[in-house]
C-alpha positions in Angstrom: -26.7 -129.8 32.8 -29.1 -127.1 31.5 -30.0 -124.3 33.9 -33.6 -123.5 34.8 -35.4 -121.4 32.2 -37.9 -118.7 33.2 -41.4 -118.8 31.7 -41.5 -117.5 28.1 -43.4 -114.4 27.1 -46.0 -116.6 25.3 -46.7 -118.7 28.3 -47.0 -115.6 30.5 -50.3 -114.6 28.8 -52.2 -117.2 30.8 -50.8 -115.9 34.0 -51.0 -112.1 33.6 -52.6 -111.6 36.9 -49.8 -113.4 38.8 -46.8 -111.5 40.1 -44.6 -114.6 40.5 -43.4 -115.2 36.9 -39.8 -114.5 38.1 -39.7 -117.8 40.0 -41.7 -120.0 37.6 -40.3 -122.2 34.9 -41.1 -123.2 31.4 -42.8 -126.5 30.6 -39.5 -128.3 29.9 -38.0 -127.4 33.2 -41.2 -128.3 35.1 -41.2 -131.7 33.5 -37.5 -132.2 34.3 -38.2 -131.5 38.0 -41.3 -133.7 38.1 -39.5 -136.6 36.4 -37.2 -136.9 39.5 -40.3 -137.4 41.7 -40.9 -141.2 42.1 -42.2 -141.6 45.7 -42.3 -145.1 47.0 -44.5 -144.4 50.1 -41.7 -144.2 52.6 -42.7 -142.2 55.7 -40.6 -139.4 57.3 -41.9 -137.6 60.3 -41.5 -134.2 58.6 -43.1 -132.3 61.5 -40.6 -133.5 64.0 -37.6 -133.1 61.7 -38.7 -129.6 60.8 -39.1 -128.7 64.5 -35.6 -129.8 65.2 -34.3 -127.9 62.1 -36.2 -124.7 63.2 -34.7 -124.9 66.7 -31.2 -125.2 65.2 -31.8 -122.2 63.0 -33.4 -120.2 65.8 -30.3 -120.6 67.9 -28.3 -119.1 65.0 -30.5 -116.4 63.4 -30.7 -114.1 66.5 -26.9 -114.0 66.6 -26.2 -113.4 62.9 -29.1 -110.9 62.5 -28.0 -108.0 64.7 -31.5 -106.5 64.6 -33.0 -109.5 66.4 -32.7 -110.2 70.1 -33.4 -113.4 72.0 -31.9 -116.4 73.6 -33.0 -120.0 73.2 -31.9 -122.6 75.7 -31.1 -126.1 74.5 -33.8 -127.4 76.9 -36.4 -125.7 74.7 -36.1 -128.6 72.1 -38.5 -131.3 73.5 -38.6 -133.2 70.2 -38.2 -136.9 70.5 -35.0 -137.6 68.6 -36.1 -141.1 67.7 -38.6 -139.5 65.4 -35.7 -138.3 63.3 -34.1 -141.7 63.0 -35.7 -142.6 59.7 -34.2 -139.5 58.1 -30.5 -139.9 59.2 -29.3 -141.8 56.1 -30.8 -139.2 53.7 -29.5 -136.3 55.8 -26.0 -137.7 55.8 -26.0 -138.1 52.0 -27.3 -134.6 51.5 -24.7 -133.1 53.9 -21.9 -134.9 52.0 -23.2 -133.8 48.6 -23.4 -130.1 49.9 -19.9 -130.2 51.5 -18.4 -131.9 48.4 -20.0 -129.8 45.6 -20.1 -126.5 47.4 -16.5 -126.6 48.6 -15.4 -127.0 44.9 -17.6 -124.1 43.8 -19.7 -126.4 41.7 -22.7 -125.4 39.6 -25.7 -124.6 41.9 -28.3 -125.9 39.5 -26.5 -129.2 38.9 -26.1 -129.7 42.7 -29.8 -128.9 43.2 -30.8 -131.5 40.6 -28.4 -134.1 42.1 -30.2 -133.6 45.5 -33.6 -134.0 43.7 -32.4 -137.3 42.3 -31.1 -138.4 45.7 -34.5 -137.6 47.2 -36.6 -139.1 44.4 -38.3 -141.6 46.7 -39.6 -139.0 49.2 -42.7 -136.8 49.1 -42.4 -133.1 48.3 -42.7 -132.2 51.9 -40.0 -134.6 52.9 -37.7 -133.3 50.2 -37.7 -129.7 51.4 -37.5 -130.6 55.1 -34.6 -133.0 54.6 -32.7 -130.5 52.4 -33.3 -127.7 55.0 -32.3 -130.0 57.8 -29.0 -130.8 56.0 -28.3 -127.1 55.7 -29.1 -126.7 59.4 -26.5 -129.4 60.3 -23.8 -127.7 58.2 -24.7 -124.2 59.4 -25.1 -125.3 63.0 -21.6 -126.9 63.0 -20.1 -123.8 61.5 -21.7 -121.5 64.0 -21.1 -123.7 67.0 -17.4 -123.6 66.4 -17.6 -119.8 65.8 -19.4 -119.3 69.2 -17.2 -121.7 71.3 -13.8 -121.0 69.9 -13.1 -118.3 72.5 -14.1 -120.4 75.5 -13.5 -124.0 74.5 -10.0 -125.3 73.7 -11.3 -128.0 71.4 -13.4 -125.6 69.5 -10.5 -123.2 69.3 -8.2 -125.9 67.9 -10.8 -127.0 65.3 -11.4 -123.4 64.3 -7.6 -122.9 63.8 -7.7 -125.8 61.4 -11.1 -125.3 59.7 -12.5 -121.7 59.9 -11.6 -118.2 60.8 -12.9 -116.3 63.9 -16.1 -115.0 62.4 -17.5 -113.2 65.5 -14.5 -110.8 65.7 -15.4 -109.5 62.2 -19.3 -109.6 62.5 -19.6 -105.9 61.7 -17.6 -106.3 58.5 -19.8 -109.2 57.5 -23.1 -107.6 58.6 -24.5 -107.0 55.1 -23.7 -110.6 54.2 -25.2 -112.0 57.4 -28.4 -109.8 57.1 -29.0 -111.1 53.6 -28.4 -114.7 54.7 -30.8 -114.3 57.6 -33.6 -113.0 55.4 -33.2 -115.9 53.0 -33.1 -118.5 55.8 -36.2 -117.1 57.3 -38.0 -117.1 53.9 -36.8 -120.7 53.3 -38.3 -121.8 56.7 -41.6 -120.1 55.9 -41.9 -121.8 52.5 -41.0 -125.1 53.9 -43.7 -124.8 56.5 -46.2 -124.0 53.8 -45.2 -127.0 51.7 -45.4 -129.3 54.7 -48.9 -127.9 55.7 -50.2 -128.2 52.1 -49.0 -131.9 51.8 -50.5 -132.8 55.2 -54.0 -131.2 54.8 -56.7 -133.7 55.7 -58.0 -135.5 52.6 -61.3 -136.0 54.4 -62.1 -132.3 54.0 -60.1 -131.2 50.9 -59.2 -133.0 47.6 -55.8 -132.7 46.0 -57.6 -133.0 42.6 -59.8 -129.9 43.1 -59.1 -126.2 43.7 -57.9 -124.6 45.8 -55.5 -127.4 46.8 -54.9 -128.5 43.2 -53.9 -125.0 42.3 -51.5 -124.8 45.2 -50.0 -128.2 44.5 -49.4 -127.2 40.8 -46.4 -125.1 42.0 -45.1 -127.3 44.8 -42.3 -128.8 42.6 -41.2 -125.2 41.7 -41.2 -124.1 45.3 -39.3 -127.2 46.3 -36.7 -126.5 43.6 -36.0 -123.0 44.9 -35.7 -124.1 48.5 -33.1 -126.8 47.6 -31.4 -124.3 45.3 -31.3 -121.8 48.2 -29.8 -124.5 50.5 -27.1 -125.0 47.9 -26.4 -121.3 47.6 -26.4 -120.7 51.4 -24.1 -123.6 51.9 -21.7 -122.3 49.2 -21.7 -118.9 50.9 -20.8 -120.4 54.3 -18.1 -122.5 52.7 -16.7 -119.3 51.1 -16.5 -117.8 54.6 -14.4 -120.7 55.8 -12.0 -120.2 53.0 -11.6 -116.5 53.6 -9.1 -116.9 56.5 -7.8 -113.3 57.1 -9.5 -111.5 54.1 -12.9 -110.7 55.6 -14.6 -109.0 52.6 -17.5 -110.2 50.6 -18.2 -109.3 47.0 -21.3 -107.3 46.1 -22.4 -110.1 43.8 -22.6 -112.6 46.7 -24.8 -110.3 48.8 -27.0 -109.6 45.7 -27.4 -113.3 45.0 -28.6 -113.9 48.5 -31.0 -110.9 48.4 -32.3 -111.9 45.0 -33.0 -115.4 46.2 -34.7 -114.1 49.4 -37.0 -112.0 47.2 -37.9 -115.0 45.0 -38.5 -117.3 48.0 -40.5 -114.6 49.8 -42.7 -114.3 46.7 -43.2 -118.0 46.7 -44.2 -117.9 50.3 -46.7 -115.2 49.6 -48.2 -117.2 46.8 -48.3 -120.5 48.8 -49.6 -118.7 51.9 -52.5 -117.2 50.0 -53.4 -120.7 48.5 -53.0 -122.3 52.0 -55.4 -119.7 53.4 -58.0 -120.7 50.7 -57.4 -124.3 51.6 -58.0 -123.7 55.3 -61.2 -121.7 54.4 -62.4 -124.7 52.4 -61.6 -127.1 55.2 -63.4 -124.8 57.7 -66.4 -124.7 55.5 -66.5 -128.5 55.2 -66.0 -128.9 59.0 -68.7 -126.3 59.6 -71.1 -128.2 57.4 -70.3 -131.5 59.0 -70.9 -130.0 62.5 -74.1 -128.3 61.2 -75.5 -131.6 59.9 -74.5 -133.3 63.2 -76.4 -130.6 65.2 -79.3 -130.8 62.9 -79.6 -134.5 63.3 -79.2 -134.2 67.1 -81.9 -131.5 67.6 -84.3 -133.3 65.3 -83.8 -136.7 67.0 -85.9 -137.5 70.1 -83.8 -137.2 73.3 -84.1 -138.4 76.8 -83.6 -134.9 78.1 -82.3 -131.5 76.8 -78.7 -131.8 78.0 -77.4 -133.2 74.7 -78.9 -130.3 72.8 -77.4 -127.7 75.3 -74.0 -129.4 75.1 -74.1 -129.2 71.3 -75.0 -125.6 71.5 -72.1 -124.6 73.7 -69.5 -127.3 72.6 -66.5 -127.3 74.9 -68.0 -124.4 77.0 -69.8 -126.2 79.9 -70.6 -123.2 82.1 -73.1 -120.3 82.1 -73.7 -117.3 84.2 -76.9 -117.7 86.3 -79.3 -114.8 87.1 -77.0 -114.0 90.1 -74.0 -113.8 87.7 -72.4 -116.9 89.3 -70.8 -119.5 87.0 -72.8 -122.7 86.9 -72.7 -125.9 84.8 -75.3 -126.2 82.0 -76.6 -129.4 83.6 -78.6 -127.1 86.0 -81.0 -126.7 83.1 -81.4 -130.4 82.6 -85.0 -131.5 82.1 -86.4 -127.9 82.3 -88.3 -125.9 79.8 -85.7 -123.6 78.2 -86.2 -120.5 76.0 -83.2 -119.6 73.9 -83.2 -115.8 73.6 -81.2 -115.1 70.4 -80.2 -111.6 69.5 -77.2 -109.5 68.4 -75.9 -106.7 70.6 -78.5 -104.3 69.4 -81.4 -105.8 71.4 -83.2 -102.9 73.0 -83.5 -102.2 76.7 -87.2 -101.9 76.2 -87.4 -105.4 74.9 -85.3 -106.7 77.8 -87.5 -104.9 80.4 -90.8 -106.2 78.9 -89.4 -109.7 78.7 -88.2 -109.4 82.3 -91.7 -108.6 83.4 -93.0 -111.8 81.8 -90.0 -113.8 83.2 -90.4 -112.7 86.8 -94.2 -113.4 86.7 -93.5 -117.0 86.0 -92.7 -117.7 89.7 -96.1 -116.4 90.8 -97.7 -118.4 88.0 -96.0 -121.6 89.2 -94.2 -122.1 85.9 -90.8 -123.8 85.7 -88.9 -122.4 82.7 -85.6 -120.6 82.2 -84.2 -118.2 79.6 -80.7 -118.3 78.2 -79.4 -115.4 76.2 -77.4 -116.5 73.1 -75.7 -113.5 71.5 -75.0 -114.0 67.8 -72.4 -111.7 66.2 -69.5 -111.5 63.8 -66.5 -112.6 65.8 -64.0 -111.2 63.3 -65.0 -107.6 64.0 -65.0 -108.0 67.8 -63.4 -105.1 69.7 -63.4 -103.4 73.1 -66.5 -101.4 72.3 -68.5 -104.6 71.6 -67.1 -106.2 74.7 -68.4 -103.3 76.8 -71.8 -103.5 75.2 -71.9 -107.3 75.7 -71.0 -106.8 79.4 -73.6 -104.1 79.8 -76.3 -106.3 78.4 -75.3 -109.2 80.6 -75.6 -107.0 83.7 -79.2 -105.9 83.0 -80.5 -109.4 82.1 -82.1 -111.3 84.9 -81.8 -114.7 83.3 -79.0 -117.1 82.3 -76.4 -115.7 79.9 -73.3 -117.1 78.2 -70.1 -116.5 80.0 -68.3 -115.0 77.0 -69.2 -113.9 73.5 -67.7 -116.9 71.7 -69.5 -119.5 73.7 -71.8 -120.6 71.0 -70.5 -123.1 68.4 -70.2 -121.7 64.8 -72.3 -124.6 63.4 -75.1 -123.7 65.9 -75.0 -120.1 64.7 -75.3 -121.3 61.1 -78.3 -123.4 62.2 -79.9 -120.5 64.0 -79.6 -118.3 60.9 -80.7 -120.9 58.3 -83.2 -123.0 60.2 -84.7 -120.7 62.7 -84.5 -117.6 60.4 -82.6 -115.3 62.7 -81.2 -112.2 61.0 -81.3 -109.3 63.4 -84.6 -109.0 65.2 -84.5 -111.1 68.5 -86.2 -114.5 68.6 -86.9 -116.9 71.4 -86.7 -120.7 70.5 -88.5 -122.9 73.0 -87.2 -126.3 74.1 -89.2 -128.7 76.2 -87.5 -130.8 78.9 -86.6 -133.4 76.3 -84.9 -130.8 74.1 -87.7 -130.8 71.4 -88.2 -127.5 69.7 -91.8 -126.4 70.5 -91.7 -123.1 68.6 -89.0 -121.4 66.5 -90.0 -118.0 67.9 -92.2 -117.7 71.0 -91.7 -113.9 71.4 -94.8 -113.1 69.5 -97.1 -115.1 71.8 -95.2 -113.9 74.9 -95.9 -110.3 73.9 -99.6 -111.1 73.2 -100.5 -113.5 76.0 -97.6 -113.5 78.5 -97.2 -116.6 80.7 -100.7 -117.8 79.9 -99.2 -119.1 76.6 -96.8 -121.5 78.4 -95.2 -123.8 77.3 -95.0 -121.4 74.3 -95.6 -124.1 71.7 -96.9 -123.5 68.2 -100.0 -125.6 69.2 -100.6 -123.4 72.2 -100.4 -120.3 70.0 -102.9 -121.8 67.6 -105.4 -122.6 70.4 -105.1 -119.0 71.8 -105.6 -117.6 68.4 -108.8 -119.5 68.0 -110.1 -119.1 71.5 -109.4 -115.4 72.3 -110.9 -112.6 70.3 -108.4 -110.3 68.6 -109.6 -106.8 69.7 -108.2 -103.4 70.5 -108.4 -104.5 74.1 -105.9 -107.2 73.4 -103.6 -104.7 71.8 -103.7 -101.9 74.4 -105.3 -103.4 77.5 -102.0 -103.9 79.3 -100.6 -100.6 78.1 -103.4 -98.2 79.0 -104.7 -98.8 82.5 -107.4 -96.1 82.2 -109.1 -97.8 79.2 -111.7 -99.8 81.2 -112.7 -96.6 83.0 -113.0 -94.6 79.8 -115.0 -97.3 78.2 -117.4 -97.6 81.2 -117.8 -93.8 81.0 -118.8 -94.3 77.3 -116.1 -92.0 76.1 -114.5 -92.1 72.7 -110.9 -93.1 72.9 -108.5 -91.8 70.2 -105.0 -93.4 69.8 -102.8 -91.5 67.4 -99.2 -91.4 66.3 -96.6 -89.6 64.1 -93.6 -87.4 64.6 -94.7 -84.0 63.1 -95.4 -81.7 66.0 -97.3 -79.2 63.9 -99.8 -81.9 62.8 -100.2 -83.2 66.3 -101.1 -79.7 67.7 -103.6 -79.1 64.8 -105.1 -82.5 65.1 -105.6 -82.6 68.9 -107.0 -79.1 68.9 -109.5 -79.7 66.0 -110.6 -83.1 67.5 -111.2 -81.6 70.9 -113.3 -78.9 69.3 -115.4 -81.5 67.5 -116.0 -83.4 70.8 -117.0 -80.2 72.5 -119.4 -79.3 69.7 -121.0 -82.8 70.0 -120.9 -82.7 73.8 -119.2 -86.1 73.9 -116.3 -87.3 76.2 -113.1 -88.0 74.4 -109.6 -89.2 75.6 -106.6 -88.9 73.3 -103.5 -91.0 73.7 -100.2 -90.5 71.8 -98.6 -93.8 71.0 -95.5 -92.5 69.2 -93.8 -94.1 66.2 -91.9 -97.3 65.7 -88.1 -97.1 65.7 -88.0 -93.4 66.4 -87.2 -93.3 70.1 -85.4 -90.0 70.4 -87.9 -88.1 68.3 -90.8 -89.6 70.2 -89.3 -88.7 73.6 -89.0 -85.1 72.5 -92.6 -85.0 71.2 -93.9 -86.7 74.3 -92.3 -84.0 76.4 -94.0 -81.3 74.3 -97.4 -83.0 74.4 -97.3 -83.2 78.2 -95.9 -79.7 78.5 -98.7 -78.2 76.3 -101.3 -80.7 77.8 -102.5 -81.8 74.4 -103.3 -85.3 75.3 -102.1 -88.4 77.2 -98.7 -89.9 76.0 -97.1 -93.2 76.7 -93.6 -93.8 78.0 -90.9 -95.5 76.0 -91.5 -99.0 77.1 -95.2 -98.8 76.2 -94.5 -97.2 72.8 -92.1 -100.0 72.0 -94.5 -102.7 73.3 -97.4 -101.3 71.3 -95.6 -101.6 67.9 -94.2 -105.0 68.7 -97.6 -106.2 69.7 -98.9 -105.1 66.3 -96.1 -106.9 64.5 -96.6 -110.0 66.7 -100.3 -110.1 65.8 -99.4 -109.8 62.1 -96.9 -112.6 62.2 -99.0 -114.8 64.3 -101.7 -114.5 61.7 -99.3 -115.0 58.8 -97.7 -118.1 60.3 -101.0 -119.8 60.6 -101.9 -119.2 56.9 -104.2 -116.3 57.2 -104.3 -114.1 54.1 -105.3 -110.5 54.0 -108.4 -111.4 51.9 -109.9 -113.7 54.5 -108.9 -112.0 57.8 -110.3 -108.6 58.8 -108.0 -108.4 61.9 -104.9 -108.9 59.7 -106.2 -106.2 57.4 -106.5 -103.7 60.3 -103.1 -104.6 61.7 -101.4 -104.1 58.3 -103.2 -100.8 57.8 -101.9 -99.5 61.2 -98.3 -100.6 60.4 -98.7 -99.0 57.0 -99.7 -95.7 58.6 -96.7 -95.8 60.8 -94.3 -96.6 57.9 -95.5 -93.5 56.1 -94.3 -90.0 56.9 -97.6 -88.6 58.1 -99.5 -89.1 61.3 -102.6 -91.3 61.8 -105.5 -91.8 64.2 -107.8 -94.6 65.4 -111.1 -93.7 67.2 -112.6 -96.4 69.4 -115.6 -97.0 71.7 -116.4 -99.8 74.1 -119.2 -101.0 71.9 -116.7 -102.1 69.3 -117.1 -99.2 67.0 -113.8 -98.2 65.4 -112.6 -95.9 62.6 -109.1 -95.1 61.4 -107.4 -92.8 58.9 -104.1 -91.3 58.0 -103.1 -88.0 59.4 -103.8 -85.7 56.4 -107.2 -87.2 55.8 -108.4 -87.2 59.4 -107.1 -83.6 60.1 -108.9 -82.2 57.0 -112.1 -84.0 58.1 -111.9 -82.6 61.6 -111.2 -79.1 60.3 -114.2 -79.3 58.0 -116.6 -80.5 60.8 -119.3 -78.0 59.8 -119.8 -80.1 56.7 -120.8 -83.2 58.6 -121.9 -81.8 62.0 -125.5 -82.5 61.3 -124.8 -86.0 60.2 -122.8 -86.6 63.4 -125.7 -85.5 65.5 -128.0 -87.9 63.7 -125.8 -91.0 63.3 -123.3 -90.6 66.1 -119.7 -89.5 66.1 -117.9 -92.6 64.8 -120.4 -93.7 62.1 -120.6 -90.1 60.8 -116.8 -89.8 60.8 -116.5 -93.1 58.9 -119.0 -91.9 56.3 -117.2 -88.6 55.9 -113.8 -90.2 55.6 -115.1 -92.6 52.9 -116.1 -89.6 50.9 -112.7 -87.9 51.1 -110.8 -88.7 47.9 -107.0 -88.2 47.9 -105.8 -87.7 44.3 -102.3 -88.6 45.4 -101.0 -90.8 48.1 -97.8 -92.8 48.9 -98.3 -95.6 51.4 -95.5 -97.8 52.7 -95.4 -100.8 54.9 -92.0 -101.6 56.5 -91.7 -105.0 58.2 -88.6 -106.5 59.9 -86.9 -109.1 57.7 -86.8 -112.0 60.1 -89.8 -111.8 62.5 -91.5 -114.6 60.7 -92.9 -115.4 57.3 -93.8 -112.1 55.7 -97.2 -111.8 53.9 -96.9 -112.4 50.2 -99.7 -110.0 49.2 -100.4 -106.6 50.8 -103.2 -104.2 50.0 -102.8 -100.4 50.2 -104.5 -99.0 53.3 -105.8 -96.1 51.2 -107.0 -97.5 47.9 -107.0 -101.3 48.4 -104.8 -102.0 45.4 -101.9 -104.6 45.7 -98.7 -102.9 46.9 -95.4 -103.4 45.1 -92.7 -105.4 47.0 -89.3 -103.7 47.4 -86.3 -104.5 49.6 -85.2 -101.8 52.1 -82.0 -102.0 54.1 -81.9 -99.5 56.9 -79.5 -98.6 59.6 -81.0 -96.4 62.2 -79.1 -95.1 65.2 -82.3 -94.5 67.1 
């Protein structure tokens, strides 16, 4: 019978990226192997047979491979032997074929093909498992006698008639046994892969489509090399039996085992990579199935919110309550629940401000709870992330998950795709029946606090229409002195930036203008968004030099988040920059902050307001002598506005940086300086501050 022929050089061209040509065959050999495969649907419990086979080999391998240690008791094998019954006939035939052909030194390829014909009615998985099991029977009998011949008289007598005392000469045969062990281990690995590939659930992956079809294209080749390896290993063991007192092995025998081990290991690497792709595809399908199930559940009216919460946490049925005690999720049944969703970079300022709103709910007579749902990449989880997770848990005064993997992956997918979470925290509100009232209630919580309960989109719309959007709404909760200053008819100046030289020049020049006009003025430094460390340093210098008032960290953070919340609330309700003055003002302020220079807003209780970027307002203050007369005639703010309108900057560069997932971003933005449409670019930033 013809021996297997490697792939020809011409056929290799289509497989140049593959490193497995040394175990692949030409088309003729492939067809010869496939022609023996005529399955008739008979069923073999390959998993159980493979388990028994592995247990047999695990008893032997630690003994023949001197680098491995371990002991396996017979009681470890809990496999139901009745599961192997259907395979006994085939096993017996293969054992006889191996004993007969290998003892006579027959051709390995011919014996391999004979076994293929013998197993023609079985699946590819059953073929390799039965062949490996037959080898385990022969090898197990051989090694059992070798182990017991020194302590059992029957085994000793059988050994005298059948085989030499192998254990006494284990060092002499070490190279042989090491090569045999490596090959057997590789054979078991490939057999496992083949079984797994043939038993993948057809519900989630098709044998006719990649990646499974790609893997199955080489199953017959892998099966050939496993059965061929069984034949070679059996022949090697048979040769040991025939050695009697001449315990030496030829270099060619050890090389044959090593060469086969290399081939079979390469096959395992190839199949394992394809199997990995198959499992990825299955996981994708299962994830999509679970995603669609959760989507249907959350969009279907429920009696209460328990079904939704159970779907979010899956098998995890417990949470940590505000006292850090473990409780079942049913304690939240039929309550208003806010799902606070964030990664591990949620700021402590955000937690503290939200905590103030959360604690006020009791005095307001409101019955709602918050659950923190951390969303993160599980594959990169480490001790540092665990420490950060535990720290955040400890400072939150509401319900939290008990561990970082509590949320179902399908729910995380829904959170990202349907609720738009990327990085900036959001709070999804559920009513007692589990209906989503708002995909992100944080904006209205920052703006109106608990008065916006139950934090629904309808409530936000009613507030937006009923309550005027003024500077008081923006800073009223942050600057307690504002009502007093307004009642005293003082001009209030809020300014920001992180250039200390500009701050000193601006505050000095502005105070000089106020003194010249004999008007009262109060100046408040409100920092810069996402520049905590620099703002802290500048705040310290401002207080030390008594340049003006300056807010603390929490108020700085809250101010900029209120601005963003105002913008997104306007945008979500369809307001464009052309028809909404407030939106224009908010975007101008955010644009000032996104630029490198400082900025200032002047305000009076009568509603007068004027704003400008740092360079413009500083030059105007320093040239006060040019508009002093006008200021005395019109008043400070009207004159300042008129003067600023006359200042022409021949060059300016204005930027507006908005978080990517705080809501629907405005499609059209006008420049705060010249009014022209701004160009849209994408900016990805990573800021340690």
